[in-house]
C-alpha positions, 0 to 999 in steps of 0.5 A: 971680072968681078974680081978685077972690077973689085980689086982696080982702082976706077981710074985704072978700070978702062985700061985694065978691062982692055988689055983684058980684053985683048988678051982673052981675044988672042987667045981665041986663035991660039986655042982653035989652034991647038984644038984643030989638031987634037980633034983630028986625033981624037973624037971631038966629043972626047976634046969636050970632055978633056977640056971641060974637066980642065976648065972646071979644075982651072976654075977650083984652083982659082976659086980656092987659090983666091979664097983667102981675099974674098973676107 
């Protein structure tokens, strides 16, 4: 969110943040649609552990791929 606020022109900020919010809102039902059958196959605790590790890896990839833009 901070990256978007820092890079987007002020006159476009509302439109960009609205589209970002729409994308995140639509991602929720798709994630639940995916997680439901997986949690029935494996334990919920294992699902939380795996998804947490995947989220940390995604965060690391985003951090290191945008590090050159940090100055």
